[in-house]
Every structure is written in C-alpha cells, then in structure tokens.
C-alpha positions in Angstrom: -23.1 34.5 -31.3 -20.1 35.9 -33.2 -19.1 37.9 -30.2 -19.1 34.8 -28.0 -17.0 32.9 -30.5 -14.5 35.7 -30.6 -14.3 35.9 -26.9 -13.7 32.1 -26.7 -10.9 32.4 -29.3 -9.3 35.2 -27.4 -9.6 33.3 -24.1 -7.9 30.2 -25.6 -5.1 32.3 -27.2 -4.5 34.1 -23.9 -4.6 30.8 -21.9 -2.1 29.0 -24.2 0.3 32.0 -24.5 0.2 32.6 -20.7 0.9 28.9 -19.9 3.6 28.5 -22.5 5.3 31.7 -21.4 5.2 30.6 -17.7 6.4 27.2 -18.7 9.4 28.6 -20.5 10.4 30.7 -17.5 9.8 27.7 -15.1 11.8 25.5 -17.4 14.8 27.9 -17.3 14.6 28.1 -13.5 14.3 24.3 -13.3 17.4 23.8 -15.4 19.4 26.3 -13.3 18.5 24.8 -10.0 18.6 21.2 -11.3 15.0 20.1 -10.7 12.6 18.3 -13.0 10.6 20.8 -15.0 7.2 19.3 -14.0 7.8 20.5 -10.4 8.3 24.1 -11.5 5.4 23.9 -14.0 3.0 23.0 -11.1 4.4 25.8 -9.0 3.9 28.2 -11.8 0.3 27.0 -12.1 -0.4 27.5 -8.4 1.0 31.1 -8.7 -1.0 32.0 -11.8 -4.2 30.2 -10.6 -4.7 30.4 -6.9 -2.3 33.2 -6.4 -2.9 35.8 -9.1 -6.1 34.3 -10.5 -4.9 34.8 -14.1 -5.9 31.2 -14.9 -9.4 30.1 -13.9 -9.9 27.0 -16.1 -12.3 24.5 -14.5 -11.2 20.9 -14.3 -14.5 20.0 -16.0 -14.1 22.4 -19.0 -13.8 21.1 -22.5 -10.5 23.0 -22.9 -9.0 21.4 -19.8 -10.2 17.9 -20.7 -8.9 18.3 -24.3 -5.4 19.3 -23.0 -5.3 16.5 -20.5 -6.3 13.8 -23.0 -4.3 15.1 -26.0 -1.2 15.8 -23.9 -1.3 12.4 -22.2 -1.8 10.7 -25.5 1.2 12.3 -27.2 3.4 11.8 -24.1 2.4 8.2 -23.8 3.0 7.5 -27.5 6.5 9.1 -27.2 7.2 7.0 -24.2 6.3 3.8 -26.1 8.3 4.9 -29.1 11.5 5.2 -26.9 11.1 1.6 -25.4 12.8 -1.3 -27.2 10.8 -4.5 -27.5 13.8 -6.6 -26.7 14.2 -4.8 -23.4 10.5 -5.0 -22.6 10.5 -8.8 -23.2 13.1 -9.2 -20.4 11.0 -7.4 -17.8 7.6 -8.4 -19.1 6.6 -10.4 -16.0 7.4 -7.6 -13.7 5.5 -5.1 -15.8 2.4 -7.4 -16.0 2.4 -8.0 -12.2 2.8 -4.3 -11.5 0.1 -3.3 -13.9 -2.7 -5.7 -12.8 -2.3 -7.3 -9.3 -0.1 -4.4 -8.3 -2.9 -1.9 -8.9 -5.3 -4.1 -6.9 -2.8 -4.2 -4.0 -2.6 -0.5 -4.1 -6.4 -0.1 -4.1 -6.8 -2.4 -1.2 -4.2 -0.8 1.1 -5.0 2.8 0.2 -8.7 2.1 0.4 -8.3 0.7 3.9 -6.5 3.9 4.9 -9.2 6.1 3.4 -11.9 4.1 5.1 -10.3 4.4 8.5 -9.2 8.0 8.2 -12.3 9.5 6.6 -14.9 7.1 8.0 -16.6 6.7 4.7 -18.2 3.5 3.3 -15.8 0.9 1.9 -17.2 1.2 -1.6 -16.4 4.9 -1.8 -13.0 4.4 0.0 -12.0 1.9 -2.6 -13.3 4.2 -5.4 -11.1 7.0 -4.1 -8.1 4.6 -3.9 -8.7 3.4 -7.5 -8.6 7.0 -8.7 -5.0 7.4 -7.3 -3.8 3.9 -7.9 -2.2 4.3 -11.3 1.1 6.0 -11.8 1.5 8.8 -14.4 3.4 8.6 -17.7 3.0 12.3 -18.2 5.2 13.0 -15.2 7.4 9.9 -15.1 8.5 9.9 -18.7 9.6 13.5 -18.8 11.6 13.0 -15.6 13.4 10.0 -17.1 14.2 12.2 -20.1 16.2 14.4 -17.8 17.6 11.7 -15.5 19.5 8.9 -17.1 18.4 5.7 -15.5 19.4 2.1 -16.2 17.5 1.0 -19.3 15.7 -1.9 -17.9 14.6 0.0 -14.8 13.4 2.9 -17.0 11.5 0.7 -19.4 9.8 -1.2 -16.5 8.6 2.0 -14.8 7.5 3.7 -18.0 5.7 0.6 -19.3 4.0 0.1 -15.9 2.8 3.7 -16.0 1.3 3.1 -19.4 -0.3 -0.3 -18.7 -1.6 0.4 -15.2 -3.6 3.4 -16.4 -6.0 0.8 -18.0 -6.3 -1.2 -14.8 -6.8 1.9 -12.6 -9.5 3.3 -15.0 -11.3 0.0 -15.3 -11.4 -0.6 -11.5 -12.6 3.0 -11.1 -15.4 2.7 -13.5 -16.5 -0.7 -12.1 -16.6 0.8 -8.6 -18.4 3.9 -9.9 -21.1 1.8 -11.5 -21.6 -0.1 -8.3 -21.7 3.2 -6.3 -24.3 4.7 -8.6 -26.4 1.5 -8.5 -25.9 0.7 -12.2 -24.4 -2.7 -11.6 -23.6 -5.1 -8.8 -19.9 -5.3 -8.0 -18.7 -8.7 -9.1 -15.2 -10.0 -9.6 -16.2 -11.7 -12.9 -17.5 -8.4 -14.3 -14.3 -6.5 -13.4 -12.1 -9.3 -14.8 -14.1 -9.4 -18.1 -14.0 -5.6 -18.5 -10.3 -5.5 -17.9 -9.6 -8.3 -20.4 -11.8 -6.7 -23.0 -10.5 -3.2 -22.5 -6.8 -4.0 -22.1 -6.4 -6.7 -24.7 -8.6 -4.7 -27.1 -6.3 -1.7 -26.6 -3.2 -3.8 -27.3 -4.7 -5.3 -30.5 -5.8 -1.9 -31.7 -2.4 -0.4 -31.0 -0.7 -3.2 -33.0 -3.0 -2.7 -35.9 -2.9 1.2 -36.1 0.9 1.3 -35.4 1.7 -1.2 -38.0 -0.6 0.1 -40.8 0.6 3.7 -40.5 4.3 2.9 -40.1 4.0 0.6 -43.1 2.5 3.4 -45.2 5.4 5.6 -44.0 8.4 3.4 -44.1 7.8 0.5 -46.6 10.4 0.6 -49.3 7.9 0.7 -52.2 4.5 1.4 -50.6 5.7 4.1 -48.2 3.5 6.9 -49.7 3.7 9.1 -46.5 7.5 9.1 -46.1 7.6 12.9 -46.7 5.1 13.4 -43.9 6.7 11.2 -41.3 6.3 13.4 -38.2 2.7 14.3 -39.2 1.9 10.6 -39.6 3.5 10.0 -36.2 1.0 12.4 -34.5 -1.8 10.9 -36.5 -0.9 7.4 -35.2 -0.9 8.6 -31.6 -4.2 10.5 -31.8 -6.1 8.0 -34.0 -5.1 5.1 -31.8 -6.6 6.8 -28.7 -9.7 8.1 -30.6 -10.6 4.7 -32.2 -10.0 3.0 -28.8 -12.3 5.4 -27.1 -15.0 5.0 -29.8 -15.0 1.2 -29.6 -14.7 1.2 -25.8 -11.3 -0.3 -25.3 -8.3 1.4 -23.7 -7.3 4.3 -25.8 -4.2 4.9 -23.7 -3.1 1.3 -24.0 -3.6 1.5 -27.8 -1.6 4.7 -28.0 1.3 3.3 -26.0 1.4 0.0 -28.1 1.2 2.0 -31.3 4.2 4.0 -30.1 6.1 0.7 -29.3 5.4 -0.5 -32.9 6.5 2.9 -34.3 9.7 3.0 -32.3 10.6 -0.6 -33.2 9.6 -0.5 -36.8 13.0 -1.7 -38.0 12.3 -5.1 -36.3 9.5 -5.5 -38.9 11.7 -4.4 -41.9 10.3 -0.8 -41.8 13.2 1.6 -41.6 13.0 5.3 -40.7 16.6 6.0 -39.9 16.8 9.0 -42.3 13.9 10.6 -40.5 15.0 9.8 -37.0 16.5 13.1 -36.1 13.5 15.0 -37.5 11.1 12.8 -35.4 13.2 13.3 -32.2 13.3 17.1 -32.7 9.6 17.3 -33.4 8.5 15.0 -30.5 10.8 16.7 -28.0 9.2 20.1 -28.7 5.6 18.9 -28.8 5.9 16.9 -25.6 7.5 19.8 -23.8 4.6 22.1 -24.8 2.1 19.4 -23.7 3.9 19.1 -20.3 3.7 22.8 -19.8 0.0 22.9 -20.7 -0.9 19.9 -18.5 1.0 20.7 -15.3 0.6 24.4 -15.3 -3.2 23.8 -15.6 -3.1 21.1 -12.8 -1.2 23.5 -10.6 -3.8 26.2 -11.2 -6.6 23.9 -10.2 -5.3 22.9 -6.7 -8.2 23.5 -4.3 -6.5 24.8 -1.1 -9.9 24.9 0.7 -10.3 21.2 0.3 -6.7 20.6 1.4 -7.2 22.8 4.4 -10.4 20.9 5.4 -8.9 17.4 4.9 -5.2 18.1 5.0 -4.1 15.7 7.7 -6.3 12.8 6.6 -5.2 13.2 3.0 -1.5 13.5 4.0 -1.7 10.2 5.9 -3.5 8.5 3.0 -0.8 9.6 0.6 2.0 8.6 3.0 0.4 5.2 3.2 0.3 5.1 -0.6 4.0 6.0 -0.8 5.4 4.1 2.1 3.2 1.0 2.5 1.2 0.4 -0.7 4.0 1.1 -3.2 6.7 -1.0 -1.5 4.2 -3.9 -1.1 3.3 -3.6 -4.8 6.9 -3.5 -6.1 8.2 -6.3 -3.9 5.2 -8.5 -4.6 5.6 -7.9 -8.4 9.4 -7.9 -8.8 10.5 -10.7 -6.4 8.6 -13.5 -8.2 10.2 -12.5 -11.5 13.2 -14.8 -11.3 14.2 -14.1 -14.9 14.9 -10.4 -14.2 16.7 -10.9 -10.9 16.0 -7.4 -9.6 18.5 -6.1 -7.0 17.3 -4.5 -3.8 18.5 -1.1 -4.9 16.6 -1.4 -8.2 13.4 -2.3 -6.4 13.8 0.5 -3.9 14.2 2.9 -6.7 11.0 1.6 -8.3 9.3 2.1 -5.0 10.3 5.8 -5.0 9.2 6.6 -8.5 5.4 6.4 -8.5 4.2 9.9 -9.4 0.5 10.7 -9.5 -0.7 13.1 -12.2 -2.9 13.4 -15.2 -5.1 10.3 -15.3 -6.0 10.5 -11.6 -6.7 14.3 -12.0 -9.0 13.6 -15.0 -10.8 10.8 -13.1 -11.3 13.0 -10.0 -12.6 15.8 -12.1 -15.1 13.5 -13.8 -16.4 12.2 -10.5 -16.7 15.7 -9.1 -18.6 16.8 -12.2 -21.0 13.9 -11.8 -21.7 14.8 -8.1 -20.7 11.4 -6.8 -21.0 11.1 -3.0 -17.8 11.9 -1.1 -16.3 13.5 -4.3 -14.8 16.2 -2.0 -12.8 13.5 -0.2 -11.7 12.0 -3.5 -10.7 15.4 -4.8 -8.7 16.2 -1.7 -6.8 12.9 -1.7 -6.1 13.2 -5.4 -4.7 16.7 -5.1 -2.6 15.7 -2.1 -1.3 12.7 -4.0 -0.4 14.8 -7.1 1.3 17.5 -5.0 3.3 15.3 -2.7 4.4 12.6 -5.2 5.5 15.1 -7.9 6.9 17.8 -5.6 8.7 15.3 -3.4 9.4 12.2 -5.4 9.9 13.7 -8.9 12.2 16.4 -7.5 14.4 13.9 -5.8 14.5 11.2 -8.6 18.1 12.2 -9.7 19.3 12.2 -6.1 17.7 8.9 -5.3 19.2 7.4 -8.5 22.7 8.4 -7.4 22.2 7.2 -3.9 21.0 3.8 -5.1 23.4 3.6 -8.0 20.9 3.0 -10.8 22.1 5.8 -13.1 23.3 4.7 -16.5 26.8 6.3 -16.0 27.0 4.6 -12.5 26.4 1.2 -14.1 29.1 1.9 -16.7 31.5 2.9 -14.0 30.8 -0.3 -12.1 31.4 -2.4 -15.2 34.6 -0.5 -15.9 35.9 -1.1 -12.3 35.1 -4.8 -12.6 37.0 -5.1 -15.8 40.2 -3.6 -14.4 42.9 -6.2 -13.4 43.5 -6.6 -9.7 46.5 -4.9 -8.2 
C-alpha cells in the first residue's frame, strides 16, 4: 500500500514538473514567434504524449479531471475579476443572447451537419453538437491577455465564454438523459434545468463573492486583509465546489464571484493596496494552470480516431466555424440596438470561438460512460479543439489588426478624428 502511494506521488511530481518545464519552453518559443502560448502548449503536449509517450494520462483519470476543473475554475474567476460591471451592463443583451439562444442555434446547425455526415440518429448528433457548442474561457481569456482588444468586445466574448458553458453543459446532460432512457426529452424540462442551474449559479456567486470580499476589504471587519490572495483563491474554488454540491452551475458561480471580487470598490470594499499583489499572484497561477490544461489536452489527442473520421470531423468543425458561429453572432448582436455593433466587431466575434476545456471534459465523461457513438463525439471534439485553437487562436492578433478592433487602433482612430481638417 505504501509502495503504491509513493509511486503515485512520484508519478504526480514527474507529470507536473514535465508539463511545467515543457510549458516554459513552449512559452518562450511562443513569445519569440508571436503566437498565443496555448497553441504551443498543445503542440508540446502532442509531442510529449503521442510522440514520445512521456505523458500517458487518461482523460478519465482523477488527476486529469482535477486539473481540468481546478484550472478552468481559476481561469474563469480571473476572467470575471478583470471585467467591469459598468462595461458588462452595456453589452448585457448581446451576452445573454449569445449564451442561451446562441448555443441552441449552434447545437441545431452543428447537429444537422453531424447527422448528415456521420449518419447517426438525431439525438446522438445533437448530443455531439451540444458537447462542442460552448466556447472556452480557458483559451479565450489567456489569448485576450496577450492581444489588446477593444474593451467592450473583449468583455462580451469573455462573458459569453463563461455563461455559455452553463447552457452547453445543461443541454448536454438533458440530451444524455434522453439518450440513456432516464428521461423523456422535453423543452419544459430543459428550460427549467437551465433556469435553476444558471440562476442558482449567479445567486451563489453573488453570495460567496460578496461575503469573502467583505471579510477581506471591509474597513473595520476585514479580518482577512493580510491573506487577500489566499482568500481570492478560496473564493474561486469554494464557489465552484458549493455550486457543484447543490447542483447549480459551479462555473457560473465562479465567474460571478470573480465579477464581485473585481468590482468590490463599487460596493465600498476597497483593495487598492493589494491590487499589485493580486495581479502578480493571479498571473502566475493562471499561467501554470494553462500549461497543465493544454499540455495535457495535447497529449490526449487520439490520432487513430482522427484518421478514421478525419474528413467528416473536419467538415463538421468548418460548419461550426463558418456557418453556425456567424449565424449565432449576427442573430445575437444585431437585435441589441443599444450596443450598435459594427460589422467589423461582429466579424471579429465570429472568429474568436475557441473550443477547449469544457468540451474536452464532457467528451471524456461520455467516453468513460460508454455512450453510443462516443467515438464520433470524441473525434469531433478533438478536431474542434485542434482546429479552433491552432487556427483561430493563433490568428487572433492578425484578425484584430485587419478588422481594426485593437485597443491602440481605436485610440488612433479617435486621435485622427480629433485633429482639425487641413
């Protein structure tokens, strides 16, 4: 027994040290060649996993699931912490439409493509589409940390990636229950599950975020002021854990608690003296989590599945990127007359829809359960992760410059407009 425990500890130490070392090297290369680091992290994982076989961590292992969940939670919290409530209010309608009906549009279009290309039943085709329907905060937020995008565009896409995880997960579980015969698929059931899970996550995030930030930053009752960064991590992890335990969206709760933490001054809770310490700590911990998540994801790419279903999976993902995503963005952004989105801003939002951690976790779960057509679901999910991150994430900066949605580009435009004629 003691020998097994020692071997497990050695395995975990080796795994973490190998991933972090590979991540640092990949990060240096990414900086030199001006690519988002997540692209090189996945490449390093493919080399260490499928190439050298130094990483053999199953997608169903406790270690892998722990890294996926903890990493996504911390990255999601940090994303919420960096969004200003005033800015979110301005684009709230677009975010809401992208996060609920937008996901359903994506499921319908991608599901139709999967049904036609793979010839599987509609229920399983829609299930596969639901798995890949949500965008990924773990890849989008880090890219936006490296590429300076107009604030309202960044806040919209980051918020969507947080909120639509709840929608995608709820639709996936509803379809899974129908596929396994546990329930009958009903619109009313899905609607109720979404309302309960999403609203419950929002309420929980508000409560957890406010209570802990109050205990940190209140002028007289702030007993944890000397442990600000530790309390910040406690907020992120406890919001997710409590949400999961009471069966509401833990990811939604984490994101909302991050919003409260980052906007604490709006509630009279000031943390300015700890701001640099928090930024330094969160930057380092999120980089480590990105390394762990994406090197592991790269190591788990199943090339045999991709070879068997490569052209069908490729066409499904191209449908997702070039048909479903534009339909989702235009259907969600155009009705928001308050935001008055420009065509260039909408086209940029069309391009940034990376697939990553949450779809990978859902796919791994379905494979582990032995769900029918799980090989098709896994193949489509792997292709979506590889194509969207390697193609879209790597060209985000270029696309931002071409469409003129960089922060410095906007400042340049304003400066030019302010100059007198002649």
